[in-house]
C-alpha positions in Angstrom: -37.2 -80.6 -59.9 -38.1 -83.1 -57.2 -41.7 -84.0 -56.1 -42.1 -82.7 -52.6 -44.1 -85.7 -51.3 -46.3 -83.2 -49.5 -49.5 -81.3 -50.3 -49.0 -78.6 -52.9 -49.7 -75.7 -50.5 -47.7 -76.7 -47.4 -44.9 -74.5 -45.9 -42.0 -76.7 -47.1 -38.7 -76.1 -48.8 -35.9 -78.5 -49.8 -32.6 -79.0 -48.0 -31.2 -75.9 -49.8 -34.1 -73.8 -48.6 -35.6 -73.6 -52.1 -39.0 -74.7 -53.4 -39.1 -78.4 -54.5 -40.4 -77.6 -58.0 -42.3 -74.9 -59.9 -45.6 -76.8 -59.8 -46.2 -76.4 -56.1 -47.4 -73.1 -54.7 -44.0 -72.1 -53.2 -42.3 -72.7 -56.6 -45.0 -70.9 -58.5 -44.8 -67.9 -56.2 -41.0 -67.7 -56.6 -41.2 -68.1 -60.4 -43.6 -65.1 -60.4 -40.8 -63.0 -58.9 -38.4 -64.0 -61.7 -40.6 -63.1 -64.7 -39.6 -59.7 -66.2 -38.0 -58.5 -62.9 -37.4 -55.0 -64.1 -40.9 -54.4 -65.5 -43.9 -53.0 -63.6 -47.0 -55.0 -62.7 -49.0 -54.1 -65.8 -46.1 -55.0 -68.2 -45.6 -58.3 -66.5 -49.2 -59.3 -66.7 -49.5 -58.2 -70.4 -46.4 -60.2 -71.2 -47.8 -63.4 -69.7 -51.2 -62.9 -71.3 -49.7 -62.5 -74.7 -47.5 -65.5 -74.1 -50.4 -67.7 -73.2 -52.4 -66.4 -76.2 -49.5 -67.4 -78.5 -49.4 -70.8 -76.9 -53.2 -71.1 -77.5 -53.0 -70.0 -81.1 -54.9 -66.8 -80.3 -57.9 -68.9 -79.2 -59.8 -67.6 -76.1 -57.7 -66.6 -73.1 -59.4 -64.4 -70.5 -59.1 -63.1 -67.0 -61.5 -63.6 -64.1 -61.4 -60.6 -61.8 -63.7 -62.4 -59.4 -61.2 -65.2 -59.1 -58.4 -62.7 -58.6 -60.2 -60.9 -55.7 -61.1 -64.2 -54.1 -57.5 -65.4 -54.3 -56.3 -62.3 -52.6 -58.9 -62.4 -49.9 -58.5 -66.1 -49.0 -54.8 -66.4 -49.7 -53.5 -66.5 -46.1 -51.6 -69.7 -46.7 -49.9 -68.3 -49.8 -49.0 -65.2 -47.8 -47.5 -67.5 -45.1 -45.5 -69.4 -47.8 -44.3 -66.0 -49.1 -43.1 -64.8 -45.7 -41.5 -68.2 -45.1 -39.5 -67.9 -48.3 -38.7 -64.3 -47.6 -37.2 -65.4 -44.2 -35.2 -68.1 -46.0 -34.0 -65.5 -48.6 -35.5 -67.4 -51.6 -36.4 -64.3 -53.5 -33.9 -62.6 -55.9 -32.4 -59.3 -54.8 -34.8 -56.4 -55.3 -37.9 -58.6 -55.6 -40.9 -57.5 -53.5 -42.6 -60.4 -51.9 -46.1 -58.8 -51.8 -45.9 -57.7 -55.4 -44.8 -61.3 -56.4 -47.9 -62.7 -54.6 -50.2 -60.2 -56.3 -48.8 -61.2 -59.7 -49.1 -64.9 -58.7 -52.8 -64.3 -57.9 -53.3 -62.7 -61.3 -51.7 -65.6 -63.0 -54.0 -68.0 -61.0 -57.0 -66.1 -62.5 -56.2 -66.5 -66.2 -59.0 -68.4 -68.0 -59.0 -70.8 -70.9 -61.6 -73.0 -72.5 -61.2 -76.7 -73.2 -60.6 -75.8 -76.8 -58.0 -73.1 -76.3 -56.4 -75.2 -73.5 -56.1 -78.1 -75.9 -54.2 -75.9 -78.4 -51.9 -74.8 -75.6 -51.2 -78.5 -74.8 -50.8 -79.3 -78.5 -48.1 -76.6 -78.7 -46.2 -78.5 -76.1 -46.8 -81.7 -77.9 -45.5 -80.1 -81.1 -42.1 -79.1 -79.7 -43.1 -75.5 -79.0 -44.6 -74.7 -82.4 -48.3 -73.8 -82.2 -50.1 -76.2 -84.6 -52.6 -73.6 -85.6 -50.5 -70.5 -86.3 -47.1 -72.2 -87.0 -45.4 -69.8 -84.6 -42.4 -71.0 -82.6 -43.6 -70.1 -79.1 -41.1 -72.1 -77.1 -37.7 -73.6 -77.8 -37.5 -77.4 -78.1 -35.3 -77.4 -75.0 -37.8 -75.5 -72.9 -40.6 -77.9 -74.0 -38.4 -80.9 -73.0 -37.8 -79.4 -69.6 -41.4 -78.4 -69.1 -42.7 -81.9 -70.0 -40.1 -83.5 -67.7 -41.4 -81.5 -64.8 -45.0 -82.2 -65.7 -44.3 -85.9 -65.9 -42.7 -86.0 -62.4 -44.5 -83.2 -60.5 -47.6 -82.1 -62.4 -50.3 -84.0 -60.7 -49.9 -83.1 -57.0 -49.5 -86.3 -54.8 -50.8 -88.4 -57.7 -47.8 -87.7 -59.9 -46.1 -91.0 -59.2 -49.2 -93.0 -60.0 -49.9 -90.9 -63.1 -46.4 -91.6 -64.4 -46.9 -95.3 -63.7 -50.4 -95.9 -65.0 -50.7 -93.2 -67.7 -47.1 -92.5 -68.6 -47.7 -89.1 -70.0 -46.8 -85.5 -68.9 -49.8 -83.7 -67.4 -50.8 -80.8 -65.2 -53.8 -80.6 -63.1 -55.4 -77.7 -61.3 -57.9 -77.3 -58.4 -60.4 -75.8 -60.9 -60.9 -79.4 -62.1 -58.9 -79.1 -65.3 -56.2 -81.5 -66.5 -53.9 -80.6 -69.3 -52.5 -83.8 -71.0 -49.7 -83.9 -73.6 -49.1 -86.8 -75.9 -45.7 -85.8 -77.4 -45.6 -85.6 -81.2 -49.3 -86.6 -81.3 -51.7 -84.2 -79.6 -52.7 -82.1 -76.6 -55.8 -82.6 -74.5 -57.6 -80.3 -72.0 -60.4 -81.9 -70.0 -62.5 -80.1 -67.3 -64.6 -81.8 -64.7 -64.7 -79.9 -61.3 -65.4 -82.8 -58.8 -62.0 -83.4 -57.2 -60.4 -86.3 -55.3 -58.6 -85.9 -52.0 -55.4 -84.6 -53.5 -57.1 -82.0 -55.7 -57.3 -83.8 -59.1 -60.4 -84.1 -61.3 -61.9 -87.6 -60.6 -63.3 -88.0 -64.1 -60.2 -86.3 -65.7 -58.0 -89.0 -64.2 -60.3 -91.7 -65.3 -60.3 -90.3 -68.8 -56.5 -90.3 -68.9 -56.4 -93.9 -67.7 -59.0 -95.0 -70.3 -57.1 -93.2 -73.1 -53.9 -95.1 -72.5 -55.7 -98.4 -72.0 -57.1 -98.1 -75.5 -54.2 -96.5 -77.4 -50.4 -97.0 -77.2 -49.7 -93.6 -75.8 -48.0 -94.7 -72.5 -44.3 -93.7 -72.5 -43.3 -97.3 -72.5 -45.9 -98.8 -74.7 -43.3 -99.0 -77.5 -41.3 -101.7 -75.8 -40.8 -104.9 -77.8 -43.2 -107.8 -77.2 -45.6 -105.5 -75.3 -49.4 -106.1 -75.6 -50.5 -104.4 -78.8 -52.9 -101.5 -78.5 -54.5 -99.3 -81.1 -52.3 -96.8 -82.8 -54.4 -93.9 -84.0 -51.4 -92.5 -85.8 -51.8 -95.1 -88.5 -54.5 -93.8 -90.9 -56.9 -96.1 -92.6 -58.5 -95.5 -96.0 -61.5 -93.7 -94.6 -59.6 -91.0 -92.7 -59.1 -88.8 -95.7 -62.8 -88.9 -96.5 -63.7 -88.1 -92.9 -61.3 -85.1 -92.9 -62.9 -83.7 -96.0 -66.4 -84.2 -94.5 -65.4 -82.5 -91.3 -63.8 -79.6 -93.2 -67.0 -79.0 -95.2 -69.1 -79.2 -92.1 -66.9 -76.6 -90.3 -67.2 -74.3 -93.3 -71.0 -74.8 -93.4 -71.4 -74.0 -89.7 -68.9 -71.1 -89.8 -66.5 -72.6 -87.3 -63.5 -70.4 -88.0 -61.3 -72.0 -85.3 -61.9 -75.5 -86.8 -61.1 -74.2 -90.3 -57.8 -72.8 -89.1 -57.0 -76.2 -87.5 -57.9 -78.1 -90.6 -55.9 -75.7 -92.8 -52.8 -76.3 -90.7 -53.4 -80.1 -90.6 -53.8 -80.3 -94.4 -50.6 -78.3 -94.9 -48.7 -80.8 -92.7 -50.2 -83.7 -94.6 -49.3 -82.4 -98.0 -45.7 -81.5 -96.8 
């Protein structure tokens, strides 16, 4: 649960010879060995794909075989991390290190769009209930634990600055994506591939900082006597008309995904 203070793909374990957290490569590889340990490779992958699809409200979730093959062919450092953890006896009894790495490479190759990724983030923001389908995908406790780890460890070596300046749980990836969660409000997925020196999207970080500079989303913006920012949760008189207009436009353009979102939104409003 601790930030490593090192680059995400270094050969490093904590004082107990365990990965520092699940959001560095060592931790993610070890987690891969713990998912459905008695199942075969196909069953493990199908389980994770279905889980991500539930998180994303059955919006687009795909798999890139090209990425998978590339990960395997260029994954020497991850193999080194795997062998290092095997030496330190990190893996559970009966787990095969090579199979765990292969599964890890598969999970690294799952694709989402900004739209489906934002629903995934919104499920975390909504306490584990997908805002589109209404399904309870995660328990509230699991969401709390996940957001806590994202807040402290989710942005590589920028995690401390992210917690200070943005004050929201987030997870970045070297694909250029950032998944941002505003608890009880919304989820955001932004994608802009140019990365900074630690592997985070340059424009994605800038967006997150601009967001909390305008709106009171920072974790500590609710302190008394703090500078007042805009609160988008307070609706003005025009919001209802805008929602009706957007609903009609979605129906006209045949945007089924948007219609599903508005249906769920209106049900929440009327409840």
